[in-house]
C-alpha positions in Angstrom: 108.8 69.8 -1.6 105.8 69.5 -3.6 106.5 72.8 -5.4 110.2 71.7 -5.9 108.9 68.5 -7.8 106.6 70.6 -9.7 109.1 73.1 -10.7 111.9 70.7 -11.0 110.3 67.4 -12.4 110.0 66.1 -15.7 106.5 67.6 -16.6 104.9 70.6 -15.6 101.7 72.5 -17.3 101.1 76.1 -17.9 98.1 76.0 -15.4 100.5 74.6 -12.6 102.9 77.6 -13.2 100.1 80.1 -13.5 98.6 78.7 -10.1 102.1 78.6 -8.4 102.9 82.3 -9.3 99.5 83.4 -8.9 99.5 85.9 -11.9 96.5 87.8 -12.7 97.7 89.4 -15.6 95.4 90.1 -18.4 95.2 87.9 -21.4 96.3 89.1 -25.0 93.0 89.3 -27.2 92.6 87.0 -30.3 92.6 89.5 -33.1 94.4 87.7 -35.6 92.8 86.3 -38.5 93.7 83.8 -41.2 95.1 86.6 -43.6 97.4 88.0 -40.8 98.6 84.3 -39.8 99.5 83.8 -43.5 101.2 87.2 -44.0 103.2 86.3 -41.0 104.4 83.0 -42.4 105.1 84.1 -45.9 106.2 87.5 -44.7 108.8 86.1 -42.4 110.2 83.4 -44.7 110.7 85.3 -47.9 113.4 87.5 -47.4 116.6 88.3 -49.0 117.7 84.7 -49.6 116.0 83.9 -52.6 118.2 86.7 -54.5 121.2 85.7 -52.9 121.5 82.0 -51.9 120.9 80.4 -55.8 124.5 81.9 -56.2 125.9 79.4 -53.5 123.5 76.5 -54.7 124.8 76.9 -58.3 128.5 76.5 -57.4 128.0 73.4 -55.3 125.4 71.7 -57.7 126.0 72.2 -61.5 122.9 71.0 -63.0 119.5 72.6 -63.2 117.8 69.1 -62.1 120.2 69.3 -59.0 119.5 72.8 -58.1 115.3 72.6 -58.5 116.1 69.2 -56.5 117.7 70.5 -53.4 115.1 73.6 -53.3 112.1 71.2 -53.5 113.7 69.0 -50.8 114.6 72.0 -48.5 110.9 72.9 -49.1 109.8 69.6 -48.0 111.7 69.4 -45.0 110.5 72.7 -44.0 106.8 71.9 -44.7 107.4 68.7 -42.1 108.5 71.1 -39.8 105.5 73.1 -40.3 103.1 70.3 -39.8 104.8 69.5 -36.7 104.4 72.9 -35.5 100.6 72.9 -36.6 100.0 69.6 -34.3 101.5 71.5 -31.4 100.0 74.8 -32.3 96.7 73.5 -32.5 96.9 71.2 -29.2 98.5 74.4 -27.2 96.9 77.4 -29.0 98.8 79.5 -26.4 100.9 82.9 -26.6 104.4 81.8 -26.6 104.4 79.1 -28.9 107.8 77.0 -29.2 108.4 78.1 -25.5 105.0 76.7 -24.5 105.6 73.3 -26.5 109.1 72.6 -24.9 107.6 73.5 -21.6 105.0 71.0 -21.9 107.0 68.5 -23.3 110.3 68.4 -21.1 109.4 70.6 -18.2 110.1 74.2 -17.5 114.2 74.1 -17.5 114.1 73.5 -21.3 111.3 75.9 -22.0 113.2 78.7 -20.3 116.4 77.8 -22.1 114.6 78.2 -25.3 113.1 81.7 -24.3 116.4 82.8 -22.7 118.5 81.9 -25.8 115.6 83.9 -28.0 115.8 86.8 -25.8 119.8 87.1 -25.2 120.9 86.0 -28.7 118.7 84.9 -31.4 115.9 86.7 -32.1 117.3 90.2 -31.0 120.5 89.4 -33.0 118.1 88.8 -35.8 116.2 92.0 -35.6 119.7 94.0 -35.3 121.1 92.2 -38.4 117.6 92.8 -40.3 118.0 96.4 -39.6 121.6 97.0 -40.7 120.9 94.9 -43.8 117.9 97.1 -44.6 120.0 100.0 -44.4 122.5 98.6 -47.0 119.7 98.5 -49.6 118.5 101.9 -48.8 122.2 103.1 -49.4 121.4 101.9 -52.9 119.4 104.8 -53.5 120.5 107.1 -51.1 124.5 106.9 -50.4 125.2 107.5 -46.7 128.0 107.2 -44.2 128.5 104.5 -41.9 127.2 106.5 -39.1 124.2 107.7 -40.9 123.6 103.9 -41.7 123.8 102.9 -38.1 121.3 105.9 -37.2 119.0 104.7 -39.7 119.1 101.1 -38.4 118.2 102.4 -35.0 115.5 104.4 -36.5 113.9 101.3 -38.1 114.0 99.3 -34.7 112.4 102.6 -33.2 109.8 102.5 -35.6 108.7 99.0 -35.7 108.8 99.2 -32.0 106.2 101.7 -31.9 104.0 100.2 -34.5 103.9 96.7 -32.6 103.7 98.4 -29.3 100.7 100.6 -30.5 98.6 97.5 -31.3 98.6 94.1 -32.9 96.2 95.2 -35.6 98.8 97.9 -36.8 101.7 95.2 -36.9 99.4 92.8 -38.7 98.6 95.7 -41.3 102.1 96.6 -41.7 102.8 92.9 -42.2 100.1 92.2 -44.7 101.0 95.3 -47.0 104.7 94.4 -47.2 103.9 90.7 -47.6 101.8 91.3 -50.5 104.4 93.9 -52.1 107.2 91.4 -51.7 105.3 88.5 -53.3 103.7 90.6 -56.1 107.5 92.1 -57.0 109.0 88.6 -56.7 106.2 87.2 -59.3 106.9 90.4 -61.5 110.4 89.5 -61.8 109.7 85.6 -62.3 107.1 86.4 -64.8 109.4 88.8 -66.7 112.2 86.3 -66.8 110.0 83.5 -68.1 108.6 86.0 -70.9 111.9 87.2 -71.7 112.9 86.5 -75.6 116.5 87.0 -75.2 119.0 84.2 -75.9 118.4 81.8 -73.4 121.4 79.6 -72.2 120.5 78.8 -68.7 117.9 76.0 -68.3 119.6 73.3 -70.5 123.2 74.3 -69.7 124.8 72.2 -66.9 128.4 72.2 -65.9 130.5 69.0 -66.0 131.1 67.5 -62.8 129.7 64.5 -60.8 127.4 64.2 -57.7 128.8 64.8 -54.2 127.1 64.3 -51.0 129.1 67.0 -49.3 128.3 69.7 -52.1 124.3 68.6 -51.7 124.8 69.1 -48.2 126.4 72.7 -48.4 123.5 73.5 -50.8 120.9 72.1 -48.7 121.8 74.1 -45.5 121.8 77.3 -47.6 118.2 76.3 -49.1 116.9 75.2 -45.4 117.9 78.6 -44.1 116.1 80.3 -46.8 112.9 78.4 -46.3 113.2 79.1 -42.1 110.6 81.3 -40.0 107.6 79.0 -40.3 108.1 78.7 -36.3 107.2 82.2 -35.5 103.8 82.0 -36.0 103.5 80.0 -33.1 104.4 82.8 -31.0 101.2 84.5 -31.5 99.0 81.5 -31.5 97.3 82.9 -28.3 96.0 86.0 -30.6 94.8 83.9 -33.7 91.0 83.7 -34.0 89.7 79.8 -34.3 93.3 78.8 -33.9 92.7 75.1 -34.4 91.8 76.0 -38.0 93.8 79.1 -38.6 97.2 77.7 -37.5 97.0 74.6 -39.4 96.1 76.3 -42.9 98.4 79.3 -42.4 101.2 77.2 -42.1 100.4 74.8 -44.5 99.6 77.2 -47.2 102.1 79.4 -46.4 105.1 77.3 -46.2 103.8 75.3 -49.5 103.4 78.5 -51.4 107.1 80.0 -50.2 108.6 76.7 -51.6 106.6 76.9 -54.9 107.9 80.7 -55.4 111.4 79.7 -54.7 111.2 76.8 -57.3 109.6 79.1 -60.0 112.2 81.9 -59.0 114.9 79.5 -59.8 113.4 78.3 -62.9 113.2 81.8 -63.9 116.8 82.4 -62.9 117.9 79.5 -65.1 115.8 80.8 -68.0 117.7 83.8 -68.2 121.4 83.0 -67.0 123.6 80.1 -67.5 124.5 78.0 -64.4 128.2 79.4 -64.6 126.8 83.2 -64.8 124.5 82.3 -61.5 127.4 80.8 -59.8 129.7 84.0 -60.6 126.9 86.4 -59.5 126.8 87.6 -55.9 123.3 89.1 -56.6 121.6 86.8 -59.0 118.3 88.5 -58.5 119.9 91.8 -59.6 121.7 90.3 -62.6 118.5 88.4 -63.7 116.6 91.8 -63.7 119.2 93.8 -65.5 119.4 91.7 -68.2 115.8 91.3 -68.4 114.5 95.1 -67.6 117.6 96.9 -68.4 119.5 99.4 -66.0 116.4 99.9 -64.1 116.4 96.0 -63.0 119.0 96.5 -60.3 116.9 99.2 -58.5 113.6 96.9 -58.9 115.2 94.2 -57.1 116.6 96.3 -54.4 113.2 97.7 -53.6 112.0 94.0 -53.7 114.6 93.3 -51.4 113.9 96.3 -49.2 110.5 95.4 -48.9 111.2 91.7 -48.2 113.6 92.8 -45.2 110.9 95.2 -43.9 108.1 92.4 -43.8 110.6 90.1 -41.7 111.6 92.7 -39.6 108.0 93.8 -38.6 107.2 90.3 -38.4 109.9 89.7 -35.9 108.6 92.6 -33.6 105.1 91.2 -34.1 105.9 87.8 -32.9 109.1 87.3 -31.1 108.1 89.4 -27.8 105.5 86.9 -27.2 107.9 84.4 -26.2 109.4 86.7 -23.5 105.7 87.6 -22.4 104.7 84.0 -21.8 107.9 83.1 -19.8 107.5 85.9 -17.6 103.7 85.2 -17.1 105.2 81.8 -15.7 107.4 83.7 -13.3 110.4 82.6 -15.2 111.4 86.2 -16.3 111.2 89.7 -15.2 107.7 90.3 -14.2 107.4 93.5 -16.1 107.5 91.4 -19.3 104.4 90.1 -18.4 102.4 93.2 -18.6 99.7 93.8 -20.9 99.4 97.6 -21.9 95.8 98.8 -20.7 94.9 100.5 -23.8 96.7 98.9 -26.7 96.5 95.2 -25.5 99.9 94.4 -26.4 102.9 92.8 -24.7 104.3 96.5 -24.5 107.3 96.0 -22.1 108.4 93.1 -23.9 108.5 94.6 -27.4 110.2 97.8 -26.2 112.9 95.4 -24.6 113.5 93.6 -27.6 113.8 96.8 -29.5 116.0 98.3 -26.8 118.7 95.0 -26.7 118.5 94.9 -30.3 119.6 98.6 -30.3 122.5 97.6 -28.1 123.6 94.8 -30.3 123.5 97.0 -33.5 125.7 99.8 -31.7 128.3 97.4 -30.4 128.2 95.6 -33.9 128.2 92.1 -31.8 125.1 91.2 -33.5 126.7 89.4 -36.5 128.7 86.9 -34.4 126.0 86.2 -31.9 123.2 85.6 -35.0 126.2 83.0 -36.1 126.3 81.5 -32.9 122.6 81.5 -32.6 122.1 79.4 -35.5 123.1 76.2 -33.8 120.6 76.9 -30.9 117.4 77.6 -33.0 118.2 74.4 -34.9 118.4 72.4 -31.8 115.5 74.1 -30.3 113.7 72.8 -33.7 115.1 69.2 -33.2 113.7 69.2 -29.6 110.4 70.4 -30.7 109.6 68.1 -33.6 111.0 65.4 -31.3 108.4 66.6 -28.8 105.6 65.5 -31.1 106.5 62.1 -30.5 107.3 62.4 -26.9 103.9 63.8 -26.4 102.0 61.0 -28.5 103.7 58.5 -26.0 103.4 60.4 -22.6 99.9 62.3 -23.3 98.0 60.0 -25.7 94.9 61.5 -24.3 96.0 65.0 -25.2 93.2 66.7 -27.6 94.9 67.2 -31.0 92.5 68.9 -33.4 95.3 68.1 -36.2 97.7 65.2 -36.3 101.0 65.6 -38.2 100.5 63.9 -41.7 102.7 61.0 -42.3 103.8 60.4 -38.7 106.0 59.2 -37.3 107.7 59.1 -40.9 107.7 62.8 -41.4 109.0 63.9 -37.8 111.7 61.3 -38.2 113.0 62.6 -41.4 113.1 66.0 -40.2 115.0 64.9 -37.2 117.6 63.1 -39.1 118.2 66.1 -41.3 118.2 68.3 -38.1 120.6 66.1 -36.6 122.8 66.0 -39.7 122.7 69.8 -39.7 123.8 70.2 -36.5 126.5 67.5 -36.9 127.7 69.3 -40.0 127.9 72.9 -38.0 130.0 71.2 -35.2 132.4 69.6 -37.7 132.8 72.7 -39.9 132.2 75.6 -37.8 133.0 74.3 -34.2 133.6 77.9 -32.8 130.3 79.2 -33.5 128.4 76.0 -32.7 130.1 75.5 -29.3 129.6 79.2 -28.6 126.0 78.8 -29.4 125.7 75.6 -27.3 127.5 77.7 -24.5 125.0 80.7 -24.6 122.3 78.3 -24.2 123.9 76.7 -21.0 124.2 80.2 -19.5 120.5 80.2 -18.9 120.8 76.9 -16.3 121.9 79.1 -13.5 119.7 81.9 -14.3 116.7 79.4 -14.7 117.5 78.1 -11.1 117.7 81.8 -9.7 114.2 82.5 -11.2 112.8 79.0 -10.2 114.0 79.9 -6.6 112.3 83.3 -6.9 109.2 81.4 -8.0 109.2 78.7 -5.4 109.7 81.5 -2.6 106.6 83.4 -4.1 104.7 80.0 -3.8 105.8 79.5 -0.2 104.9 82.9 0.9 101.4 82.5 -0.6 100.8 79.1 1.2 101.8 80.9 4.4 99.4 83.5 4.0 
């Protein structure tokens, strides 16, 4: 009865779960420094969105001030989320990040549903989608059939699985190289546009039309999604040296820097193109580059986007498997996922499993719809996580918090209001994928009770012994 209370009650700690399960698996060594952590934040946040999303924003908001305002607002909201993650990450600097936070806040069931949805749908579908998107930009230089593109996508999954299986230092090195390359390429485009001496119609041109909350909301959703990715640093918190310092500064500097780059990119776009031109272009970054740099501009932007996708893809293999690893160490997933490779000191099986399941989703073509469904689940987990900052302040006031979220309680409440609006808007405007995402989360409930019974059986046998 005591074990059942620990398993199914409202509060449980990682130490209690470890004691119940009796795991003696090795720990992952702390080998990631500040630059590694910063490259994870920046490398995962900056993807292809900044080259594509301005088109949608310009269609919804037809003035430079509103366009820049929505990007700043989205960046501030994401910054608040990153600060909440920093408070939790420095208080619980353990491998698994968000899973660990939710487990400590609400008990193992909620933590399990987070980890389950991440492996079954969210993060595996994400890497499958990134691999496919990468092939689209490779085909800009080397035309290929759909079969060849799918084979290349599978090859990319295998490559990044191997790199990150081989060692966290190898994955971190790739992350730093491609993060530096993508930021340098994007800054090159920004500087070239700002220094361009052609006739500028963009900055002062606005399309007539009044302000609409609904239009602002559509643009805000797109911008917030482009600023997403900061949470994934928490997944590797257990491998970051001096986590109480490096997690905070990597999240704060990284998220702020990405917002600054995004705002500068939009200023540069509007320096070269008018707002109607931006609204009409499906590939704004390429349109700007072609006008500023000539025919080579499109190829340059394709290379930058390709580097952005590769950096994000590698970052997902570097971070996401740590969630499944932490869950398995708690006895709430297949034990094999909790294994640490004796030579490479990585959660090798968890990394391979993510790559294999992503390959299945890629081959089946189901990754796109699953990723659509997963968006609701991901943002629901963000809401629970940030609300948990308030929950823990009330329930565990004595918890050691090396960093306390700036602006508390206003900043987490603002984040929660935007998240609630975001989720409500999804339910109203896209009920099928939203409800499907919620359904996918709930499929984990019976699976959790299966694992919990297994864990309780292990605990009883150990007690009898």
